[in-house]
C-alpha positions in Angstrom: 86.5 105.1 115.5 89.0 107.9 115.8 90.1 110.1 112.9 92.2 107.9 110.6 95.8 108.5 109.6 96.3 110.5 106.3 95.7 108.3 103.3 93.6 105.7 105.1 90.2 104.9 103.5 87.7 106.4 105.9 84.3 106.6 104.2 82.2 105.4 101.1 79.1 106.8 99.5 77.2 106.4 96.3 74.6 108.3 94.2 71.5 106.4 93.2 68.6 107.7 91.0 66.4 105.2 92.9 67.6 105.7 96.5 64.7 103.6 97.9 65.7 100.8 95.6 69.3 101.0 96.7 68.3 101.0 100.4 66.1 97.9 99.8 68.9 96.1 97.9 71.8 96.8 100.3 69.5 96.4 103.3 68.9 92.8 102.1 72.4 92.0 100.9 74.5 93.6 103.6 72.0 93.9 106.4 72.1 97.7 106.4 69.6 100.0 108.2 69.3 103.6 107.3 69.0 106.9 109.1 66.8 109.9 108.2 67.6 111.6 104.9 69.3 115.0 105.6 67.4 117.5 103.4 69.9 120.2 104.2 72.6 118.1 102.5 70.8 116.8 99.4 69.0 114.0 101.2 72.3 112.4 102.2 71.3 109.2 104.1 73.7 107.2 106.3 73.7 103.4 106.3 74.4 101.4 109.5 75.6 97.9 110.1 74.7 96.7 113.6 74.1 100.3 114.6 77.4 101.7 113.4 77.7 104.1 110.5 79.4 102.4 107.5 78.4 104.2 104.3 75.8 106.6 102.8 73.5 106.8 99.8 72.3 110.0 98.1 70.2 111.1 95.1 72.3 112.2 92.1 73.2 115.8 91.5 71.6 117.3 88.4 73.1 115.9 85.3 74.5 112.9 87.0 71.5 110.7 86.9 72.1 107.0 86.0 75.8 107.1 87.0 75.8 105.1 90.2 79.2 104.1 91.5 80.8 103.8 95.0 83.2 106.5 95.9 86.0 105.8 98.4 87.2 108.7 100.6 90.8 109.0 101.9 91.5 110.7 105.2 93.3 114.0 105.0 94.2 116.5 107.8 93.9 119.3 105.2 91.7 118.8 102.2 92.9 122.0 100.4 96.5 120.8 100.7 95.6 117.4 99.3 93.7 119.0 96.4 96.8 121.0 95.6 98.9 117.8 95.6 96.3 116.1 93.3 96.8 118.8 90.7 100.5 119.0 91.2 101.0 115.3 90.4 98.9 114.9 87.3 95.4 114.3 88.8 92.2 116.4 88.5 90.2 118.0 91.2 86.6 117.4 90.2 85.1 119.1 93.2 86.9 121.8 95.1 87.2 121.3 98.9 83.8 122.1 100.4 82.8 122.3 104.0 79.8 120.1 104.9 78.5 121.9 107.9 80.5 120.9 110.9 80.7 117.3 109.7 84.0 117.9 107.8 85.4 119.0 104.4 85.3 117.0 101.3 86.7 117.1 97.8 86.6 114.8 94.8 89.6 113.9 92.6 90.5 111.7 89.7 93.9 110.0 89.4 95.9 110.1 86.1 94.5 106.7 85.2 90.9 107.9 85.4 89.7 106.5 88.8 87.5 108.9 90.9 88.1 109.1 94.6 87.2 111.4 97.5 89.1 113.2 100.2 87.7 113.7 103.7 89.0 116.1 106.3 87.1 115.0 109.4 85.0 117.4 111.6 82.4 115.8 113.8 82.0 113.0 111.2 85.2 111.0 111.5 84.2 108.3 109.0 83.6 104.6 109.4 82.3 103.6 112.9 83.1 99.9 112.0 85.5 98.2 109.6 85.8 94.5 108.7 82.7 93.4 110.4 79.6 92.1 108.5 78.1 94.9 106.5 81.1 97.2 107.0 83.9 98.3 104.6 86.6 95.7 104.4 89.1 96.6 101.6 89.5 98.4 98.3 91.5 98.1 95.0 92.2 100.6 92.3 91.5 98.9 88.9 93.6 100.8 86.4 95.1 100.5 82.9 97.9 102.9 83.9 99.6 101.2 86.9 102.8 103.2 86.4 101.0 106.5 86.7 98.9 105.4 89.6 101.9 103.9 91.4 103.6 107.3 91.2 100.6 109.5 91.8 99.2 108.1 95.1 102.4 108.0 97.1 102.9 111.6 96.0 99.5 112.7 97.2 99.4 110.6 100.4 102.1 109.3 102.7 102.2 105.8 101.1 105.0 103.3 100.8 104.6 100.7 98.1 104.7 96.9 98.0 104.0 94.4 95.2 102.7 90.9 95.1 105.1 88.4 93.5 102.7 86.7 91.1 103.4 86.3 87.4 99.7 86.0 86.6 98.7 89.5 87.7 100.2 93.0 88.2 99.1 93.8 91.8 100.5 96.4 94.0 99.7 97.7 97.5 100.0 101.0 99.4 100.9 101.1 103.1 100.4 103.8 105.7 103.0 103.0 108.3 102.7 99.3 109.0 99.2 99.0 107.6 98.4 98.0 104.1 95.4 100.2 103.2 94.8 99.9 99.5 95.4 97.6 96.5 96.2 98.4 92.9 95.3 95.9 90.1 96.2 96.3 86.5 93.1 95.9 84.3 93.5 93.0 81.8 92.0 92.6 78.3 89.1 90.8 80.1 87.7 94.3 81.0 85.8 95.8 78.1 87.5 99.0 76.8 84.4 101.0 77.7 84.8 100.2 81.4 86.8 103.1 83.0 89.3 102.8 85.8 87.6 102.6 89.1 88.1 101.8 92.8 86.5 98.5 93.7 85.1 98.6 97.3 84.7 95.4 99.3 82.1 95.0 102.0 82.5 92.2 104.6 79.8 89.6 104.9 79.2 86.6 107.1 78.7 84.3 104.1 79.8 85.2 100.6 77.6 82.7 98.8 74.5 83.8 100.7 75.2 87.5 99.9 75.7 86.6 96.2 72.4 84.6 96.1 70.5 87.6 97.7 72.1 90.1 95.3 71.3 88.1 92.2 67.8 87.4 93.4 67.3 91.1 93.8 68.5 92.0 90.3 72.2 92.4 90.9 74.8 90.9 88.5 77.6 88.5 89.5 80.8 89.6 87.7 83.3 87.3 89.2 83.4 84.5 91.8 82.7 83.4 94.4 86.3 82.3 94.8 88.4 81.3 97.7 91.7 83.1 98.5 94.1 83.4 101.4 92.3 86.7 102.3 88.8 85.3 102.3 86.0 84.0 100.0 84.9 86.9 97.7 82.8 87.8 94.7 82.5 90.9 92.5 79.0 92.2 91.8 77.0 95.0 90.3 73.9 96.3 91.9 70.6 96.8 89.9 71.6 100.4 89.2 75.0 99.5 87.9 77.3 100.3 90.9 80.1 97.8 91.2 81.2 96.4 94.6 82.6 93.2 96.1 81.7 91.1 99.1 84.1 89.1 101.1 83.9 86.6 104.0 87.2 87.0 105.7 86.7 84.1 108.0 86.8 81.6 105.1 90.3 81.5 103.8 92.1 79.0 101.6 95.7 78.7 100.2 99.0 80.2 101.2 99.6 84.0 101.5 101.4 85.3 98.4 104.9 86.6 98.7 105.1 90.4 99.1 108.1 92.5 98.3 108.9 96.1 99.0 109.2 98.5 96.0 
């Protein structure tokens, strides 16, 4: 796939204390295969779905053991300029822009609500080679307790326009790049324990949601929510055995009418 427009989710990776365990888990649940670990880049290991690069796993940096979570990266033509916007609009830059060989330039940020995300300025590594097919990235939502801050921050950092779902049962917003909706924003309810921080929930596409849930739980994962049908697909929220949260969605199995969406 070509370099994505600014603000479009373009890559995901996660740190795991037990990288081999993570490879075995996601290999079974999502059908991933893995490339060779790149010792030059901290044993960064790419994952492939049907031969196309879709994600990566890596051992933790010193001091970050046992803190597994998926990190979603947003495309940027200039990571340094994006980092400046993150600071300017109330976020934090956790890792300054850093060139990764000729692959590209990355930085890590945290929004004012506490969710961590990445920025990727593509070099030879343009990001996802597949989206929406089984095993590949499908969708993501920011789960936050500070929707007002998040709704102001992200369109100031990236060229987003905003929409909202007209549903009294939830506070759900969406961010668009041009005509494409690229990211959701969900207000965390009291059902989330207070110790759970804001985070970005990443969805991976699967051919059968129930099969993926069964495999995940057999292998030591935890079912957090679902499976449930929706107009967007049948999905479930899970945690892997090392505590990283993610969701799976079968977008071919839909039920119900699409909700009403309004511009903000």
